[in-house]
N, C-alpha and C positions, 0 to 999 in steps of 0.2 A: 550295620548290613541292612538291615531292612529298609532303614529309611533312607541310605543311596540306591536300592535297587528301586523302591517308590518314585521315586527324584527323576531318576534314567526313564522309567514307566509312562508319567508324565508328560515329562520332554516329548517321547516317541507319539504318546496320542497327541499332543498339541500337533506336534510337525505332521503326521496324517490327518489330522481334524483340515489344514491348511493346506494341504497337499504340498510339503515343503521334500523335495528331493530327497535322498540319503547324500549327495553329494552336497547339500547344503548342510548337511548335518554334523557332517565330519572331516574336515570341521568344522563348528557351528560358525557363521559368520556372526560379526558385531552386530546386525540391524535383526539377525532374526534371533538371537539370544536377547536381545532385549525387547524384544515384541514377545516373548516368552515367560518373560519376568513378569513384562505390564498384565498381562493375562491373567497372572496368579493372581497380582496384587489384588486387594481387597476382597477375594476369596480364601484365603490360607493367611492361616500368622506368620508373624514376620517370621520367627524360630523356622517352620517349617519350609517356605520360601528359601532363606540362607543353605536347610540342608538340600534344596530341590536341586540349587545353583551349584552348591560344592558337589553334587553326586555328576552334575556334566562338565564340571571342569577336570575333575579326579578321573572321568573315564577317558578324557584328554590326553591327559599325563600319561596315566598308563600304559595309552597304546600310542603313546611317541606323536600324538597329534597339535599342532600347531595353535596354541590358546590368543585368537585374536581380540579379545576384551582388555580394556586398557581398566588396571587396578584400581585408579582414583574412579571412573564410573563405577565399575563392580560394585565398590562399598557405596557409591550412591545411591547406583540400584538398591540394594539390600535395604538401605536407610528407610529410601522412599516407599518401598514395598511392606515396612515396619506400621509406619505410619498410617497406611492406607489398611492397616490389618482389620477386619471387623470385630467389633465390642466382643463377640462371641467364642471370640479365639480367644481372647486374652483372659489368663485366669484372673479371679479374684484373691487380693492380696489376703495370706492365710493369718488371723490371728494366731500368736503363740500361745500357747501350753502353759499355765505359771502356777506354782505351788498350790494355791487354791482352788485350781481347774483339777489338779492330780487328786486331794482332799475330796473332791466333788465326786471324782469318776468311782475312788475309793469305797466311798459309803455306796455308791448304787451298783456294785459290783460284789457279786456271791465268792469270796473266797475259800471256800469249799466245794465250789466246785472247778474242776479240771480244768475246764474252757476259761471263766472266767479267770481263773488264777495265774494262766498262761499267757493271758493278753494283757492284765493289769500289771505282771512282772516285766514284760516287753515293753511294754508301755513305761514303766520308769527306768528302765535302762536306756533305752534309747532317749529317754530324756536326758538324764544326768551324763550322759555318755558322749554326749552329743552326736549320736548316730543315725544315721539316714535309717530310715525302718526297713528297708529293703536289705540289711546289712544284718538282722538279725531275726529276720524270717525268709520263708521259700517265696519264689512265685507262683508257686502249684504244691501242692499236697504229694504230687507225681515224680517233682524235679528237685529231692532233695539228695544234695551228694555232699557227702560228706568231707572231699577235699575242696567244696567250695562254700559251705555254709558254719557255719557254729554250731560246735558241739558239746554236748558237756564237758567235755576231755578238756574246752577249749577257754572256760573258766577256773580263776586261780585267785584265792584269797591270802594276799601275800602283803607286805607293808614296803613302804617306800624310804627314803633316807632317813627320815627323820623317826623312825620305826612307829610312824602311825598305819593303820591300814587302807589297804587300797584293793578294789577288786578289776581284775583285770579278765578281760575277754579276747582274747587272739582270734583275730579273724584269718581265714585261712587264705582270701583273696579278696579284695576291694576294686572299685571301678578304676580307683587312681593306683594301686598297687596290685599286682596279678600277684606278687608273691606274699602277701597279707601286712595285717597290719594290726596293731593292739591299738584296745582302748579302754579308757579306764573311768572308775569313777567314787569315789568314799564311801562308807557304813553314814550314818547321821549319828551324832553325838551325843543325840536323846533322843529317846523311840518316836516315830513320827508313821504317820500314812502312808507318807511317800519314801518312806526310806529302802532304798535298793535289796540292802542284807535281807532287810525282813521280809521283803518282797521275793525274796531268789530262794529264804530258806524253807517259804510258806509252801511257793511253785514247786519246788523239789520232793517237799512231802508229800504234796496233793499228787504230784505225779513223779514219784519217784522210778527209776528205770535203772535196772542193774548195768545197759547196756551205755558206757561212758562214749559211744559214737553214734548215738543217737542225736535227734536235734536240742542244742538247749532247753527250747521253748516246748518243745513236744509236750503234748495234754493227751491224756488218758480218755479216748473213746470209749462210750457205753457199749459199743458192738465191735469196733473195726479195732480197738486196742489201741498202742500210742501212736498219734499222729503228728508229723511236723508242723509247726505251726504257720499256718497259709497267710502271705500278707495281706491279703482280701479279708480275711476275718478280723484282723486290727482293725482294718479304715469302715471297714461294717460297724462294728461294735464303736468304735469314736462318733460316727455316723449316727448313729442309733440314738445313743447319749445326747448328743449336741441337740438333736432335732425333736428329742423328750422335753429339753428345757428351752426356753425362749429366751432366756437369760444369760444364756452359754453361746459364747461368742462362735461364730464360724470356725470348726478346726477339723483341719486334714491331718495328713500322715506328716507332711512338714513342719506342721506345727509345733511337731516334736523338738526338731532339730532348732527351728527358731527359738522355740521356751527354754532351750537347754542354753543356747546361746546368750540370751537376756538373762538369763539368771546368775550365770556367771558374773557378766558385765555388770549387774547390780551388786552381787557379792564385791565390787570392788578388785577382781581379776585383773592385770592386765591385759589390754586389748591382743598381744605378742600372745601372750598363754592363754588365751581363748579361741587365738588360731591355730594354736598347735595343737589343743584339746582336740579339736574340730577337723584335724587335717587339712586345712587347705592351704594352697601356694600366700604368698603377701597379695598379689595382684586378686587373685579369686577372691580372697577374703575380702579387700576390702569392696570390690564389686557385690559380693553378696550383702555387707552390710549397707550399700549405697543403696543397692535392690531395697532392703527391709528399712530404710530408713524411717520412712512415715509410720510404720507398725513399731519401732522401737520407741521412737521420738517420746509418747505419750506415756511410757514405763519411766522414763529416765529424767521427765521434764521437772520431778522433784529433787533432782540431783544435776544442777546446775555446771558442776564441774563436769560430771561424764557426760551430761551430751556435750559440752565444748570439745571433749577430748574425742567424743564421736565424730562431732562435722568436723573437727581438724585432722583425722585418721582418714575421714571419707571425702574430702573435697579434695582435689585435685590444688599441687603447689601453684603458687600465684606465679605468673611465668614477669 
């Protein structure tokens, strides 16, 4: 909603600056719309311009106004704007978390400290569940909502159809499923620093709460009591450890999702199974792998069969 509002605001500011009369804005003429997008090109990222253009288009559709822009030209304009996007608007490709990196994080964090215990457990669970960090954290300390965020009651230790142990997290709602989704991971067969079961046991012991409705990764603040885990707290922790160690790759919050995907691919888990674990549609998973191919390829180069499978999975079919 905020992005669309911003798009409309920028469109009307452009029209005001260039003295575009109201009746030329609604419906917007082909020439004015092209001029508007051209003025944005080179100043904003391609995704931002696409959102601004979509806002103007939806605004027309909602009010029953004629949309005079040709669909083919519309797409060509957006593609051109993306190519002209400033380099500062483009995110650097994020390196993936790996088991080795998780072990380093484990060695550098105090697992008897409530805050560190909660953050490390959140990182571990996000990695092995291929979950988005925002699905396991809250956007702000005051924004915790048990109808939207994972709670202690959402955690279940169960077994799969082969009677193997499984850790299930029931997410009340997600970006793609307002009615919620389940994500899973498994305890490690042998004890290890990155074992999600060990991390959860430690966290739930250090940050014990009698309230099953509290945030799953809530931690005991020395003054304010139990506090839900704030997404920016996790990102800040990742940044501080990364910057303090020059040999550490450039890690961000999304590095966990990339890393989890890579972990299962290297374990030989089929692409379609990883797709299901990450809760992607077929098309979105293909696009995701294509976007991160340059990151994944170096890790897969010692496994030519896997690299070949990746190539076949993400490349479009020959016509």
